[in-house]
N, C-alpha and C positions, 0 to 999 in steps of 0.2 A: 503494500500500499504506499503511495507517495506520502512524503513527510509533510507536515504542516508548513515548514519553510518553503517547500517547493510550491505549494498552493499559493502562498503569499507572492512568491516571485512570479508565478504564472499570471496572477491577477494584475500585478504591477505592469508586466510586459504587455498584457492585452489592452491596457488602457494608456500605454505610452508608446513603446517601440513599434507595436503592431501598426500604428498610424503611419509610420515611415514607409511601410511596404504596402499600403492600402491603394496607392495609385502612383503613376509616374511623377505627377506634380508634387505629391507629398514627398516622395523620395528626393526630388530636386531641392525642395525646401529644407529637408533635414541635412542634406549634403552641404548646403550653403551655411546653415547654422553651425554644423560640425567644423567647418574650416575655421571658424572664429574661436573655437573652444578646444580643439583636439591638441593633445600633448603626447607625442610619441615616446618621450624619454622615459627610461626606467625610473620608477619611484625612488626617491632619495633613500628610503628605508632599506632598499635592497643592497645598497653599496656597503652597508655594515655587515651583511651576510655573505656577500659574494664578491668575486673579482670581476669587474665590469670594464671592458675596453671598447672604445668607439673608434671606428674607422669609416672610410667612404669607398663605395664602389659605384662607378658610373654616376657619381655626383649625389648619391643617396647614402644615408647613414646605415651602418651595419654594427650591431652590438655582439660582442663575444662575452658570454656569461660563463664564468668558471667557478666551481666550488672551491672552498679554501683548501680542500684536500680531496683527492679522488684519482681515478684512473684516466680521466679526461678523454674518454670516448666521446664522440661528437654527434650531436643532434642538430640538424637544420630545422628550425621551427618557422613555419609560414602561418602568419596570423590570419584570422578571418576578418570579415567586415564587408562582405558583398562586393569586394573589389573597389569600393568607393569610400569606406571608412577606415580610419587609422587604428593602429594597435591600441589597446586600452589597458587600464590597471588590472583588469581581470586576466587578460593574457599574461601579463608580467607575473601575477601571483602564481599561475600554473607553471610558467617557465622556471621561476625561482624554486618552487617545491620539487620539480623534476630534477633540477640541477643538484639540489642538496640531498635528496633521497637516493638518487642514482649515482652521484659522484661524477656525472658527465659534464663536458663542456657543451654549451648550447649557443649556436650562431643564430642571430635574429635579424634578418634583413628588413629594414623599413622601406619596403619596395614602393615604387611609384604607383599611385592609385588613379582611378578614373573619377571624374571625366577629364582631368587635366592630362592624363596619360592613358595609354591602351595596352592591350595584350602584349604587343611587341616590346614596349618599354619595360613592362612588368617582368617578362620572361628573359629579356636581355639582361636585366640586372640580376635576377635570382640565378640564372644559368651561370653568370660570371662568379657569383658568390660560391656556387657549388664547385666550379672549376678550381677556384682558389683553395677551397677546402680540401679538394682531392690532392692538390699540390703540397698542402701543409701537413697531411696526416697519412700514416700508413694504416690507421684503423678504418674499419668499415663505418660508414655514416648512416644514421637513422634519419628518415624524413618523418616529421611530425607536423600535422596541420589541422586546423579547425575550420569548418564551413568552407568559405572560398579558399582558405589555405589548404584544406584537404584536397580540393579539386586541383590546386596548383601542385601539391606533392605528387599526385598521380600523373599529371601532365608532364611535370618535370622529369619524372622517371622515364616516361615514354620518349621524351625528347632526348634524354641521355642515351637511351638504347639506340635511338635512330642515328645519333652522332657518334656511337662507338665508345662512349664514356663508361667508366665503372658505374655500377648501379648501386643504390642504397641497400643496406643489409635487411632493413625492416621498414615498414610503414606503421604509423599510428595515425588513424584518421577519425577525427571527432566530428560527427555530424557533417560529413563532407557533401558538397554539392557536386554530383557526378553525372547528372543528365539534365540539361537545360532545354531539351527538345519539347518537353510537355507531351511526350507521346504516351505516357502512362496515365490512364484516366484516374488511377487511385490517388494521384497527388491532389486532385481537386477536392476529393473527399477528405483527404488528410489536412487540407488547408483550413477546414472548419474547426478542427481540433487544435490547431497550432496557435498558441497565444502570441507568437512573435512574427513569424514570416508571412508574407502575402505574395501571391503569384504576380500580380499586376506590378508592384514595385520591383519585385525581384527580376522580372523580365526587362525593366528599364535599366537596372544595374548591369545586366548582361549586355544590353544594347550599348551602354556607354563604354564598356571595356573591350568588347569582342572584336573590334577592328575589322568588321566586315565578314568574319568567319560565319558560316552557317551554324545555327545553335546545335545541330546534330553532328558537326565536325568533332573529332576526338580532341582537338585542341581546346574546345569549349566544354564538350561532354565526353570525358574520358571513358565513360561506360562503353563507347563505340570504338575504342582504340584496341591495341593489341595487349590484352590483359595478361598474356603469358609471360611478359617481361617484368611483372611486379614481384616484389619480394614478399615474404611472409608478412601478413597484415593483421593488425588489430583494428577493428572498425567498431566504433561506439555510436549508437543511434537510439532514439527514443520514440515511443509510440505517439507522442504529440508533436512530432516534427514533420512538416510536409515533405522534407527530403527523405524520410525514412522508407517509403515504399521503393524508391529507386536505390537506396542503399542496400536493401535486402536483395534486390535483383542483381546488383553489382557483386555481392558476396556469392550468389549462386553462379553467375557467369565466370567470375574469377576462379572459383573452385573447379569448374568444368575445364578451365584453361590450365589447370595444374597448379594453381596458387593456393597455399595454405592460408586460410582466412579464419580468424577467430572473431565472433560477433558478441558484443555486449549490447543486449537489447533491453533497455530499461523501460518498463511499463509506466506510463503517465509522465514521462520526461519529455521536455521541450528541447528546442534547438540549443546546441553547445552547453548543456547543463553541467558538464564537468568543470566549467570555468567558474561556476557560482558556488560559494561556500555553503554546503548543506549536506545532509547525510548521503544522498545519492551521489553527489560529487565525490565524496570521500571514497566510496566504494569504487567509483569509476577510476579515480586516481590510483587506488591500490591495484586495480586491474592493469593499468599502464605500467606501473613499476614492476609488477610480477612478470608481465610480458617482456619487458626490456631487460630486467635483471636475469631472467631465464636465458636471454641471448648471450649475456656475458658469461654465464656458467657454461653454456654450450661451447662458446669460443675457448674458454680456458681448458675445458675437457679435451677439445680437438688439439690444442696446443700441447697438452700433456701426452696425447696419443702420438703426435708427430715427434715429440722429444724421445719417447720410448722407442719408436720405430728407428730413429736415428741412432740411438745407443745400440739397438739390436744389429743394425747394419754394420756398426764398427766392431 
């Protein structure tokens, strides 16, 4: 049963943020207001807990968040915001907790957003960030993203495969937007239960960033791309998220393509609920840590096997 806190958050979202996605005009008004108030910088409180370095890629900020101690495996975190809104304190809270609990370094690009920029600028920047990460580390890199950032994580992996780059070792996708085509009639039913997202405003956001790509093109809707190139994936989705029907189809198609997919399906949960402090989010964050910590254990076990094989060979 959903917690009392989740009901309160749902009520607040339905009477506030839902309005932004109720029409193209409303979305444009919310974007204009957001540009006056957004602050992409990590909260000052995080600097006491983590090492934070800022650099620039293609003229946009990139933050490298590192725990005070740890093995410094790397995560590339791509934040959500419908391609038109900036990273928030809720994202930074999740990023900080993952860095501390996992002991991983996390790279956070403050990528160009629409309508000032489009698909080409976004992926030009994040692709360069990923190339630089590959140059800097011998460790496998994890892609983590929420909402639009989850979409970007999958598309970036497909683009990396197309360009012959090393692929990420795992995906963590939180309420990702994976099909913008509106070909699934279930999303219209799901919209009624979603306290946050709306189709009309969402399609305006897609129009603003898509740079003329058709909505069913895999660059916009990676559900229609080559899913076989994807790594082991943790997908978190809730029953009150209009993106959930397509997320479940994605999981089925990816498994059919040979990808190992774990799904956390939370009854009664809305879009990107793991970002909000409440009992359901704590469970979701525990699932992420377990998924990624398990990867570290597997990697150490393989390293031990290779070491033993080398000793046996000598």
